[in-house]
N, C-alpha and C positions, 0 to 999 in steps of 0.2 A: 643195104649190102649192096643192092645191084650198083649203087657209084664205087666199090669198092672193084667190083669184078671188070674182070676179062684179062687179060692179057697182051690181048694185038696194042696196047697202048697205056705204059708201064703210069701207075697211081702215082703220085707220093702223099700220103695224107696226113696231117700232120697236127693237131689239138696240141692247142699249151693253154692250160689252165692255172688259178690261181690258186683254186678245190683241189677239192681232192675227185674220184672218178669212182662212181661205182663197180659193181665185181661186173651184172652186165656190160657192163659200159668196156671194163679191160677186156674181159674176152672178145666180145667183138670189134675191140681195135685191135686184138691177137691177131683174130681171124682176117680182119684187113690189112694187115701187115702195116699200118698203121704206127707212129710214130709217136708217142704221147708226154709231153712236159710239162713238167711242174713248176710255174713261176714265182718266187720268193719276190713278195712285191719291199720287203725291209731290206733285202740285200740285194735285189734286181740280176740272179744268178737262175739259171733254167737247171733244173732238176729229173729226174726220169722218173716216167712212172711204171715205164716195162721194159723188158730187156732190150726192146729196140733200137729205142731211146735212150737205152747203156750206151748202145755198139756206137754212137755217133758225136757223143758227148765229148767234149778235151777233157781232159784231162783238167784235175784244179791247183795241182803245182809242179814243177818241174818232174820231172824222173832224176831220183837220188837227193832230192833238196830235202828229206828228213819227213817222217813221217804225216 
C-alpha cells in the first residue's frame, strides 16, 4: 500500500491479467485507485475487472450502431 500512497506525486497503477483476481486483490486495487484489466488471449481484447478500468475503456462499437 505504501507504493500507492501519497498525493504529492499522483501514481497510475495498472494491472493487466489473463486470469482473475482475488477479492482481497480487488479490494486493494480499489483502495489504491488502480486500474485492473483482463486480457482475453483469444480475442486480444482488454476487459475491465473493476469500476476504475471500466471508466477508461473505449466502447466496443460506435454509438448508434446496434446493440
